[in-house]
CHARMM-style PDB file with segment names, atoms N, HN, CA, C and O in Angstrom:
ATOM      1  N   MET     1      69.968 130.856 117.188  1.00  0.00      PROA
ATOM      2  CA  MET     1      70.624 129.623 116.799  1.00  0.00      PROA
ATOM      3  C   MET     1      72.128 129.885 116.702  1.00  0.00      PROA
ATOM      4  O   MET     1      72.561 130.908 116.173  1.00  0.00      PROA
ATOM      5  N   SER     2      72.899 128.959 117.214  1.00  0.00      PROA
ATOM      6  HN  SER     2      72.547 128.127 117.644  1.00  0.00      PROA
ATOM      7  CA  SER     2      74.346 129.131 117.237  1.00  0.00      PROA
ATOM      8  C   SER     2      74.948 128.879 115.851  1.00  0.00      PROA
ATOM      9  O   SER     2      74.315 128.304 114.966  1.00  0.00      PROA
ATOM     10  N   ALA     3      76.170 129.324 115.703  1.00  0.00      PROA
ATOM     11  HN  ALA     3      76.685 129.791 116.422  1.00  0.00      PROA
ATOM     12  CA  ALA     3      76.879 129.142 114.431  1.00  0.00      PROA
ATOM     13  C   ALA     3      77.121 127.657 114.153  1.00  0.00      PROA
ATOM     14  O   ALA     3      77.092 127.228 113.000  1.00  0.00      PROA
ATOM     15  N   LYS     4      77.354 126.888 115.191  1.00  0.00      PROA
ATOM     16  HN  LYS     4      77.377 127.237 116.128  1.00  0.00      PROA
ATOM     17  CA  LYS     4      77.574 125.448 114.998  1.00  0.00      PROA
ATOM     18  C   LYS     4      76.300 124.751 114.539  1.00  0.00      PROA
ATOM     19  O   LYS     4      76.354 123.825 113.730  1.00  0.00      PROA
ATOM     20  N   ALA     5      75.153 125.194 115.051  1.00  0.00      PROA
ATOM     21  HN  ALA     5      75.109 125.946 115.708  1.00  0.00      PROA
ATOM     22  CA  ALA     5      73.883 124.613 114.619  1.00  0.00      PROA
ATOM     23  C   ALA     5      73.614 124.959 113.164  1.00  0.00      PROA
ATOM     24  O   ALA     5      73.137 124.114 112.407  1.00  0.00      PROA
ATOM     25  N   ARG     6      73.916 126.205 112.757  1.00  0.00      PROA
ATOM     26  HN  ARG     6      74.304 126.892 113.372  1.00  0.00      PROA
ATOM     27  CA  ARG     6      73.754 126.589 111.344  1.00  0.00      PROA
ATOM     28  C   ARG     6      74.691 125.793 110.448  1.00  0.00      PROA
ATOM     29  O   ARG     6      74.321 125.414 109.337  1.00  0.00      PROA
ATOM     30  N   HSD     7      75.905 125.540 110.931  1.00  0.00      PROA
ATOM     31  HN  HSD     7      76.205 125.848 111.834  1.00  0.00      PROA
ATOM     32  CA  HSD     7      76.857 124.732 110.170  1.00  0.00      PROA
ATOM     33  C   HSD     7      76.334 123.303 110.017  1.00  0.00      PROA
ATOM     34  O   HSD     7      76.486 122.691 108.959  1.00  0.00      PROA
ATOM     35  N   GLY     8      75.724 122.783 111.062  1.00  0.00      PROA
ATOM     36  HN  GLY     8      75.600 123.280 111.921  1.00  0.00      PROA
ATOM     37  CA  GLY     8      75.128 121.453 110.994  1.00  0.00      PROA
ATOM     38  C   GLY     8      74.000 121.405 109.980  1.00  0.00      PROA
ATOM     39  O   GLY     8      73.883 120.441 109.223  1.00  0.00      PROA
ATOM     40  N   GLN     9      73.167 122.440 109.958  1.00  0.00      PROA
ATOM     41  HN  GLN     9      73.261 123.223 110.572  1.00  0.00      PROA
ATOM     42  CA  GLN     9      72.080 122.507 108.971  1.00  0.00      PROA
ATOM     43  C   GLN     9      72.642 122.558 107.554  1.00  0.00      PROA
ATOM     44  O   GLN     9      72.126 121.903 106.648  1.00  0.00      PROA
ATOM     45  N   ARG    10      73.695 123.335 107.371  1.00  0.00      PROA
ATOM     46  HN  ARG    10      74.114 123.867 108.107  1.00  0.00      PROA
ATOM     47  CA  ARG    10      74.321 123.447 106.045  1.00  0.00      PROA
ATOM     48  C   ARG    10      74.865 122.081 105.597  1.00  0.00      PROA
ATOM     49  O   ARG    10      74.710 121.697 104.438  1.00  0.00      PROA
ATOM     50  N   ASN    11      75.492 121.365 106.510  1.00  0.00      PROA
ATOM     51  HN  ASN    11      75.617 121.678 107.452  1.00  0.00      PROA
ATOM     52  CA  ASN    11      75.995 120.030 106.174  1.00  0.00      PROA
ATOM     53  C   ASN    11      74.852 119.073 105.840  1.00  0.00      PROA
ATOM     54  O   ASN    11      74.989 118.226 104.956  1.00  0.00      PROA
ATOM     55  N   MET    12      73.742 119.203 106.534  1.00  0.00      PROA
ATOM     56  HN  MET    12      73.632 119.890 107.252  1.00  0.00      PROA
ATOM     57  CA  MET    12      72.594 118.353 106.228  1.00  0.00      PROA
ATOM     58  C   MET    12      72.060 118.639 104.826  1.00  0.00      PROA
ATOM     59  O   MET    12      71.725 117.713 104.087  1.00  0.00      PROA
ATOM     60  N   VAL    13      71.981 119.911 104.462  1.00  0.00      PROA
ATOM     61  HN  VAL    13      72.253 120.663 105.063  1.00  0.00      PROA
ATOM     62  CA  VAL    13      71.475 120.277 103.132  1.00  0.00      PROA
ATOM     63  C   VAL    13      72.406 119.753 102.040  1.00  0.00      PROA
ATOM     64  O   VAL    13      71.957 119.090 101.106  1.00  0.00      PROA
ATOM     65  N   PHE    14      73.693 120.048 102.153  1.00  0.00      PROA
ATOM     66  HN  PHE    14      74.059 120.587 102.912  1.00  0.00      PROA
ATOM     67  CA  PHE    14      74.624 119.627 101.112  1.00  0.00      PROA
ATOM     68  C   PHE    14      74.794 118.105 101.078  1.00  0.00      PROA
ATOM     69  O   PHE    14      74.939 117.521 100.004  1.00  0.00      PROA
ATOM     70  N   GLY    15      74.776 117.465 102.245  1.00  0.00      PROA
ATOM     71  HN  GLY    15      74.658 117.939 103.118  1.00  0.00      PROA
ATOM     72  CA  GLY    15      74.836 116.009 102.278  1.00  0.00      PROA
ATOM     73  C   GLY    15      73.626 115.388 101.603  1.00  0.00      PROA
ATOM     74  O   GLY    15      73.748 114.412 100.862  1.00  0.00      PROA
ATOM     75  N   GLY    16      72.455 115.963 101.864  1.00  0.00      PROA
ATOM     76  HN  GLY    16      72.356 116.756 102.466  1.00  0.00      PROA
ATOM     77  CA  GLY    16      71.230 115.483 101.222  1.00  0.00      PROA
ATOM     78  C   GLY    16      71.262 115.668  99.711  1.00  0.00      PROA
ATOM     79  O   GLY    16      70.781 114.815  98.965  1.00  0.00      PROA
ATOM     80  N   LEU    17      71.835 116.792  99.260  1.00  0.00      PROA
ATOM     81  HN  LEU    17      72.226 117.485  99.866  1.00  0.00      PROA
ATOM     82  CA  LEU    17      71.947 117.026  97.817  1.00  0.00      PROA
ATOM     83  C   LEU    17      72.880 116.016  97.157  1.00  0.00      PROA
ATOM     84  O   LEU    17      72.570 115.487  96.089  1.00  0.00      PROA
ATOM     85  N   TRP    18      74.029 115.746  97.792  1.00  0.00      PROA
ATOM     86  HN  TRP    18      74.281 116.176  98.659  1.00  0.00      PROA
ATOM     87  CA  TRP    18      74.956 114.740  97.240  1.00  0.00      PROA
ATOM     88  C   TRP    18      74.310 113.355  97.224  1.00  0.00      PROA
ATOM     89  O   TRP    18      74.408 112.628  96.235  1.00  0.00      PROA
ATOM     90  N   LEU    19      73.663 113.005  98.305  1.00  0.00      PROA
ATOM     91  HN  LEU    19      73.583 113.596  99.108  1.00  0.00      PROA
ATOM     92  CA  LEU    19      72.989 111.708  98.402  1.00  0.00      PROA
ATOM     93  C   LEU    19      71.905 111.582  97.337  1.00  0.00      PROA
ATOM     94  O   LEU    19      71.832 110.580  96.626  1.00  0.00      PROA
ATOM     95  N   GLY    20      71.066 112.607  97.237  1.00  0.00      PROA
ATOM     96  HN  GLY    20      71.125 113.421  97.815  1.00  0.00      PROA
ATOM     97  CA  GLY    20      69.988 112.581  96.245  1.00  0.00      PROA
ATOM     98  C   GLY    20      70.515 112.552  94.821  1.00  0.00      PROA
ATOM     99  O   GLY    20      69.981 111.837  93.973  1.00  0.00      PROA
ATOM    100  N   GLY    21      71.561 113.328  94.554  1.00  0.00      PROA
ATOM    101  HN  GLY    21      71.994 113.909  95.243  1.00  0.00      PROA
ATOM    102  CA  GLY    21      72.151 113.328  93.215  1.00  0.00      PROA
ATOM    103  C   GLY    21      72.746 111.979  92.847  1.00  0.00      PROA
ATOM    104  O   GLY    21      72.585 111.509  91.721  1.00  0.00      PROA
ATOM    105  N   GLY    22      73.432 111.362  93.794  1.00  0.00      PROA
ATOM    106  HN  GLY    22      73.563 111.744  94.708  1.00  0.00      PROA
ATOM    107  CA  GLY    22      74.005 110.037  93.542  1.00  0.00      PROA
ATOM    108  C   GLY    22      72.932 108.994  93.291  1.00  0.00      PROA
ATOM    109  O   GLY    22      73.066 108.152  92.403  1.00  0.00      PROA
ATOM    110  N   LEU    23      71.861 109.055  94.085  1.00  0.00      PROA
ATOM    111  HN  LEU    23      71.752 109.739  94.807  1.00  0.00      PROA
ATOM    112  CA  LEU    23      70.750 108.115  93.878  1.00  0.00      PROA
ATOM    113  C   LEU    23      70.062 108.369  92.536  1.00  0.00      PROA
ATOM    114  O   LEU    23      69.683 107.425  91.842  1.00  0.00      PROA
ATOM    115  N   LEU    24      69.904 109.636  92.174  1.00  0.00      PROA
ATOM    116  HN  LEU    24      70.213 110.403  92.737  1.00  0.00      PROA
ATOM    117  CA  LEU    24      69.258 109.978  90.912  1.00  0.00      PROA
ATOM    118  C   LEU    24      70.067 109.474  89.714  1.00  0.00      PROA
ATOM    119  O   LEU    24      69.504 108.904  88.779  1.00  0.00      PROA
ATOM    120  N   ILE    25      71.374 109.681  89.743  1.00  0.00      PROA
ATOM    121  HN  ILE    25      71.832 110.144  90.502  1.00  0.00      PROA
ATOM    122  CA  ILE    25      72.226 109.182  88.663  1.00  0.00      PROA
ATOM    123  C   ILE    25      72.140 107.668  88.571  1.00  0.00      PROA
ATOM    124  O   ILE    25      72.040 107.112  87.477  1.00  0.00      PROA
ATOM    125  N   THR    26      72.177 107.005  89.709  1.00  0.00      PROA
ATOM    126  HN  THR    26      72.258 107.457  90.598  1.00  0.00      PROA
ATOM    127  CA  THR    26      72.093 105.549  89.730  1.00  0.00      PROA
ATOM    128  C   THR    26      70.757 105.064  89.168  1.00  0.00      PROA
ATOM    129  O   THR    26      70.733 104.144  88.351  1.00  0.00      PROA
ATOM    130  N   ILE    27      69.663 105.659  89.587  1.00  0.00      PROA
ATOM    131  HN  ILE    27      69.683 106.407  90.251  1.00  0.00      PROA
ATOM    132  CA  ILE    27      68.332 105.244  89.125  1.00  0.00      PROA
ATOM    133  C   ILE    27      68.164 105.507  87.634  1.00  0.00      PROA
ATOM    134  O   ILE    27      67.627 104.667  86.912  1.00  0.00      PROA
ATOM    135  N   ILE    28      68.617 106.666  87.170  1.00  0.00      PROA
ATOM    136  HN  ILE    28      69.053 107.348  87.757  1.00  0.00      PROA
ATOM    137  CA  ILE    28      68.488 106.999  85.745  1.00  0.00      PROA
ATOM    138  C   ILE    28      69.269 106.013  84.878  1.00  0.00      PROA
ATOM    139  O   ILE    28      68.760 105.530  83.867  1.00  0.00      PROA
ATOM    140  N   THR    29      70.502 105.719  85.276  1.00  0.00      PROA
ATOM    141  HN  THR    29      70.916 106.112  86.097  1.00  0.00      PROA
ATOM    142  CA  THR    29      71.294 104.803  84.449  1.00  0.00      PROA
ATOM    143  C   THR    29      70.782 103.367  84.533  1.00  0.00      PROA
ATOM    144  O   THR    29      70.895 102.620  83.560  1.00  0.00      PROA
ATOM    145  N   LEU    30      70.225 102.968  85.670  1.00  0.00      PROA
ATOM    146  HN  LEU    30      70.134 103.574  86.460  1.00  0.00      PROA
ATOM    147  CA  LEU    30      69.666 101.621  85.784  1.00  0.00      PROA
ATOM    148  C   LEU    30      68.405 101.469  84.933  1.00  0.00      PROA
ATOM    149  O   LEU    30      68.173 100.413  84.344  1.00  0.00      PROA
ATOM    150  N   SER    31      67.600 102.518  84.869  1.00  0.00      PROA
ATOM    151  HN  SER    31      67.788 103.376  85.347  1.00  0.00      PROA
ATOM    152  CA  SER    31      66.332 102.429  84.141  1.00  0.00      PROA
ATOM    153  C   SER    31      66.471 102.741  82.653  1.00  0.00      PROA
ATOM    154  O   SER    31      65.482 102.680  81.923  1.00  0.00      PROA
ATOM    155  N   SER    32      67.665 103.072  82.193  1.00  0.00      PROA
ATOM    156  HN  SER    32      68.468 103.122  82.787  1.00  0.00      PROA
ATOM    157  CA  SER    32      67.840 103.434  80.787  1.00  0.00      PROA
ATOM    158  C   SER    32      67.756 102.235  79.856  1.00  0.00      PROA
ATOM    159  O   SER    32      67.600 102.411  78.648  1.00  0.00      PROA
ATOM    160  N   GLY    33      67.853 101.052  80.371  1.00  0.00      PROA
ATOM    161  HN  GLY    33      67.979 100.909  81.353  1.00  0.00      PROA
ATOM    162  CA  GLY    33      67.777  99.855  79.550  1.00  0.00      PROA
ATOM    163  C   GLY    33      69.116  99.434  78.956  1.00  0.00      PROA
ATOM    164  O   GLY    33      69.200  98.403  78.288  1.00  0.00      PROA
ATOM    165  N   SER    34      70.142 100.207  79.187  1.00  0.00      PROA
ATOM    166  HN  SER    34      70.074 101.044  79.730  1.00  0.00      PROA
ATOM    167  CA  SER    34      71.478  99.881  78.697  1.00  0.00      PROA
ATOM    168  C   SER    34      72.096  98.811  79.598  1.00  0.00      PROA
ATOM    169  O   SER    34      71.822  98.774  80.797  1.00  0.00      PROA
ATOM    170  N   PRO    35      72.930  97.940  79.021  1.00  0.00      PROA
ATOM    171  CA  PRO    35      73.575  96.921  79.867  1.00  0.00      PROA
ATOM    172  C   PRO    35      74.661  97.515  80.774  1.00  0.00      PROA
ATOM    173  O   PRO    35      75.130  96.845  81.694  1.00  0.00      PROA
ATOM    174  N   VAL    36      75.055  98.744  80.525  1.00  0.00      PROA
ATOM    175  HN  VAL    36      74.675  99.289  79.778  1.00  0.00      PROA
ATOM    176  CA  VAL    36      76.064  99.415  81.341  1.00  0.00      PROA
ATOM    177  C   VAL    36      75.372 100.485  82.165  1.00  0.00      PROA
ATOM    178  O   VAL    36      74.590 101.276  81.637  1.00  0.00      PROA
ATOM    179  N   PHE    37      75.658 100.509  83.457  1.00  0.00      PROA
ATOM    180  HN  PHE    37      76.293  99.867  83.886  1.00  0.00      PROA
ATOM    181  CA  PHE    37      75.049 101.514  84.326  1.00  0.00      PROA
ATOM    182  C   PHE    37      76.064 102.011  85.340  1.00  0.00      PROA
ATOM    183  O   PHE    37      77.109 101.396  85.551  1.00  0.00      PROA
ATOM    184  N   ILE    38      75.741 103.122  85.955  1.00  0.00      PROA
ATOM    185  HN  ILE    38      74.892 103.622  85.784  1.00  0.00      PROA
ATOM    186  CA  ILE    38      76.626 103.762  86.929  1.00  0.00      PROA
ATOM    187  C   ILE    38      75.972 103.689  88.302  1.00  0.00      PROA
ATOM    188  O   ILE    38      74.800 104.029  88.461  1.00  0.00      PROA
ATOM    189  N   VAL    39      76.724 103.250  89.275  1.00  0.00      PROA
ATOM    190  HN  VAL    39      77.677 102.974  89.147  1.00  0.00      PROA
ATOM    191  CA  VAL    39      76.292 103.341  90.664  1.00  0.00      PROA
ATOM    192  C   VAL    39      77.221 104.364  91.314  1.00  0.00      PROA
ATOM    193  O   VAL    39      78.410 104.104  91.498  1.00  0.00      PROA
ATOM    194  N   ALA    40      76.677 105.511  91.654  1.00  0.00      PROA
ATOM    195  HN  ALA    40      75.711 105.722  91.504  1.00  0.00      PROA
ATOM    196  CA  ALA    40      77.467 106.627  92.177  1.00  0.00      PROA
ATOM    197  C   ALA    40      77.721 106.441  93.674  1.00  0.00      PROA
ATOM    198  O   ALA    40      77.191 107.183  94.502  1.00  0.00      PROA
ATOM    199  N   TRP    41      78.537 105.441  94.007  1.00  0.00      PROA
ATOM    200  HN  TRP    41      78.967 104.838  93.335  1.00  0.00      PROA
ATOM    201  CA  TRP    41      78.795 105.109  95.408  1.00  0.00      PROA
ATOM    202  C   TRP    41      79.424 106.259  96.173  1.00  0.00      PROA
ATOM    203  O   TRP    41      79.072 106.507  97.326  1.00  0.00      PROA
ATOM    204  N   GLY    42      80.346 106.957  95.544  1.00  0.00      PROA
ATOM    205  HN  GLY    42      80.632 106.756  94.607  1.00  0.00      PROA
ATOM    206  CA  GLY    42      81.037 108.045  96.236  1.00  0.00      PROA
ATOM    207  C   GLY    42      80.078 109.135  96.678  1.00  0.00      PROA
ATOM    208  O   GLY    42      80.124 109.587  97.822  1.00  0.00      PROA
ATOM    209  N   ALA    43      79.207 109.558  95.766  1.00  0.00      PROA
ATOM    210  HN  ALA    43      79.170 109.191  94.836  1.00  0.00      PROA
ATOM    211  CA  ALA    43      78.251 110.614  96.092  1.00  0.00      PROA
ATOM    212  C   ALA    43      77.232 110.129  97.121  1.00  0.00      PROA
ATOM    213  O   ALA    43      76.869 110.870  98.034  1.00  0.00      PROA
ATOM    214  N   ILE    44      76.777 108.895  96.975  1.00  0.00      PROA
ATOM    215  HN  ILE    44      77.072 108.293  96.234  1.00  0.00      PROA
ATOM    216  CA  ILE    44      75.775 108.358  97.902  1.00  0.00      PROA
ATOM    217  C   ILE    44      76.361 108.219  99.303  1.00  0.00      PROA
ATOM    218  O   ILE    44      75.779 108.704 100.273  1.00  0.00      PROA
ATOM    219  N   LEU    45      77.487 107.573  99.409  1.00  0.00      PROA
ATOM    220  HN  LEU    45      77.960 107.178  98.621  1.00  0.00      PROA
ATOM    221  CA  LEU    45      78.089 107.340 100.717  1.00  0.00      PROA
ATOM    222  C   LEU    45      78.602 108.635 101.344  1.00  0.00      PROA
ATOM    223  O   LEU    45      78.384 108.882 102.530  1.00  0.00      PROA
ATOM    224  N   GLY    46      79.278 109.453 100.555  1.00  0.00      PROA
ATOM    225  HN  GLY    46      79.455 109.252  99.592  1.00  0.00      PROA
ATOM    226  CA  GLY    46      79.779 110.727 101.076  1.00  0.00      PROA
ATOM    227  C   GLY    46      78.656 111.632 101.537  1.00  0.00      PROA
ATOM    228  O   GLY    46      78.756 112.272 102.583  1.00  0.00      PROA
ATOM    229  N   GLY    47      77.575 111.686 100.750  1.00  0.00      PROA
ATOM    230  HN  GLY    47      77.494 111.166  99.900  1.00  0.00      PROA
ATOM    231  CA  GLY    47      76.429 112.502 101.128  1.00  0.00      PROA
ATOM    232  C   GLY    47      75.764 112.005 102.394  1.00  0.00      PROA
ATOM    233  O   GLY    47      75.356 112.800 103.241  1.00  0.00      PROA
ATOM    234  N   LEU    48      75.652 110.695 102.524  1.00  0.00      PROA
ATOM    235  HN  LEU    48      75.982 110.049 101.835  1.00  0.00      PROA
ATOM    236  CA  LEU    48      75.050 110.114 103.725  1.00  0.00      PROA
ATOM    237  C   LEU    48      75.884 110.439 104.966  1.00  0.00      PROA
ATOM    238  O   LEU    48      75.342 110.807 106.008  1.00  0.00      PROA
ATOM    239  N   ILE    49      77.188 110.302 104.842  1.00  0.00      PROA
ATOM    240  HN  ILE    49      77.628 110.004 103.995  1.00  0.00      PROA
ATOM    241  CA  ILE    49      78.077 110.605 105.967  1.00  0.00      PROA
ATOM    242  C   ILE    49      77.985 112.078 106.342  1.00  0.00      PROA
ATOM    243  O   ILE    49      77.910 112.419 107.522  1.00  0.00      PROA
ATOM    244  N   GLN    50      77.992 112.961 105.327  1.00  0.00      PROA
ATOM    245  HN  GLN    50      78.054 112.684 104.368  1.00  0.00      PROA
ATOM    246  CA  GLN    50      77.903 114.391 105.602  1.00  0.00      PROA
ATOM    247  C   GLN    50      76.560 114.745 106.227  1.00  0.00      PROA
ATOM    248  O   GLN    50      76.502 115.575 107.134  1.00  0.00      PROA
ATOM    249  N   PHE    51      75.482 114.130 105.755  1.00  0.00      PROA
ATOM    250  HN  PHE    51      75.529 113.456 105.017  1.00  0.00      PROA
ATOM    251  CA  PHE    51      74.160 114.392 106.318  1.00  0.00      PROA
ATOM    252  C   PHE    51      74.090 113.960 107.774  1.00  0.00      PROA
ATOM    253  O   PHE    51      73.594 114.706 108.618  1.00  0.00      PROA
ATOM    254  N   ILE    52      74.578 112.767 108.076  1.00  0.00      PROA
ATOM    255  HN  ILE    52      74.981 112.161 107.390  1.00  0.00      PROA
ATOM    256  CA  ILE    52      74.544 112.272 109.454  1.00  0.00      PROA
ATOM    257  C   ILE    52      75.402 113.136 110.369  1.00  0.00      PROA
ATOM    258  O   ILE    52      74.998 113.444 111.490  1.00  0.00      PROA
ATOM    259  N   ALA    53      76.575 113.526 109.900  1.00  0.00      PROA
ATOM    260  HN  ALA    53      76.903 113.275 108.989  1.00  0.00      PROA
ATOM    261  CA  ALA    53      77.439 114.390 110.710  1.00  0.00      PROA
ATOM    262  C   ALA    53      76.763 115.735 110.965  1.00  0.00      PROA
ATOM    263  O   ALA    53      76.838 116.269 112.071  1.00  0.00      PROA
ATOM    264  N   GLY    54      76.108 116.277 109.951  1.00  0.00      PROA
ATOM    265  HN  GLY    54      76.047 115.842 109.053  1.00  0.00      PROA
ATOM    266  CA  GLY    54      75.398 117.540 110.119  1.00  0.00      PROA
ATOM    267  C   GLY    54      74.233 117.415 111.078  1.00  0.00      PROA
ATOM    268  O   GLY    54      73.990 118.314 111.883  1.00  0.00      PROA
ATOM    269  N   ALA    55      73.511 116.310 111.001  1.00  0.00      PROA
ATOM    270  HN  ALA    55      73.708 115.580 110.347  1.00  0.00      PROA
ATOM    271  CA  ALA    55      72.374 116.095 111.904  1.00  0.00      PROA
ATOM    272  C   ALA    55      72.845 115.973 113.349  1.00  0.00      PROA
ATOM    273  O   ALA    55      72.207 116.500 114.261  1.00  0.00      PROA
ATOM    274  N   ARG    56      73.943 115.290 113.552  1.00  0.00      PROA
ATOM    275  HN  ARG    56      74.461 114.862 112.812  1.00  0.00      PROA
ATOM    276  CA  ARG    56      74.489 115.164 114.910  1.00  0.00      PROA
ATOM    277  C   ARG    56      74.949 116.515 115.433  1.00  0.00      PROA
ATOM    278  O   ARG    56      74.705 116.858 116.590  1.00  0.00      PROA
ATOM    279  N   GLU    57      75.621 117.285 114.571  1.00  0.00      PROA
ATOM    280  HN  GLU    57      75.819 117.007 113.632  1.00  0.00      PROA
ATOM    281  CA  GLU    57      76.100 118.608 114.983  1.00  0.00      PROA
ATOM    282  C   GLU    57      74.924 119.545 115.280  1.00  0.00      PROA
ATOM    283  O   GLU    57      74.957 120.303 116.249  1.00  0.00      PROA
ATOM    284  N   TYR    58      73.907 119.486 114.456  1.00  0.00      PROA
ATOM    285  HN  TYR    58      73.881 118.870 113.669  1.00  0.00      PROA
ATOM    286  CA  TYR    58      72.731 120.342 114.671  1.00  0.00      PROA
ATOM    287  C   TYR    58      72.016 119.987 115.971  1.00  0.00      PROA
ATOM    288  O   TYR    58      71.684 120.868 116.765  1.00  0.00      PROA
ATOM    289  N   SER    59      71.780 118.694 116.183  1.00  0.00      PROA
ATOM    290  HN  SER    59      72.049 117.979 115.538  1.00  0.00      PROA
ATOM    291  CA  SER    59      71.043 118.300 117.391  1.00  0.00      PROA
ATOM    292  C   SER    59      71.834 118.593 118.663  1.00  0.00      PROA
ATOM    293  O   SER    59      71.247 118.849 119.714  1.00  0.00      PROA
ATOM    294  N   LYS    60      73.141 118.559 118.574  1.00  0.00      PROA
ATOM    295  HN  LYS    60      73.618 118.351 117.720  1.00  0.00      PROA
ATOM    296  CA  LYS    60      73.986 118.829 119.735  1.00  0.00      PROA
ATOM    297  C   LYS    60      74.028 120.327 120.075  1.00  0.00      PROA
ATOM    298  O   LYS    60      74.197 120.692 121.239  1.00  0.00      PROA
ATOM    299  N   ASN    61      73.874 121.193 119.065  1.00  0.00      PROA
ATOM    300  HN  ASN    61      73.736 120.896 118.120  1.00  0.00      PROA
ATOM    301  CA  ASN    61      74.067 122.626 119.270  1.00  0.00      PROA
ATOM    302  C   ASN    61      72.837 123.491 118.997  1.00  0.00      PROA
ATOM    303  O   ASN    61      72.958 124.712 118.906  1.00  0.00      PROA
ATOM    304  N   LYS    62      71.672 122.891 118.866  1.00  0.00      PROA
ATOM    305  HN  LYS    62      71.574 121.898 118.940  1.00  0.00      PROA
ATOM    306  CA  LYS    62      70.492 123.676 118.491  1.00  0.00      PROA
ATOM    307  C   LYS    62      69.963 124.558 119.619  1.00  0.00      PROA
ATOM    308  O   LYS    62      69.218 125.506 119.366  1.00  0.00      PROA
ATOM    309  N   GLY    63      70.330 124.264 120.827  1.00  0.00      PROA
ATOM    310  HN  GLY    63      70.934 123.494 121.032  1.00  0.00      PROA
ATOM    311  CA  GLY    63      69.821 125.001 121.975  1.00  0.00      PROA
ATOM    312  C   GLY    63      70.400 126.319 122.160  1.00  0.00      PROA
ATOM    313  OT1 GLY    63      70.039 127.025 123.102  1.00  0.00      PROA
TER     314      GLY     63
END
């Protein structure tokens, strides 16, 4: 596996972690019953973008 493919995999992992963490924070604060909640847009959107970029890089260089 090439270095670029490994870099793509790394971006997919970290992007997925940011996305999952942002969703988890959002779900926890929404379900807490408090009238104030947090929607972690930065983590969700940034993680999604990083994951997609990593997936594209991996699929392009996996050979």
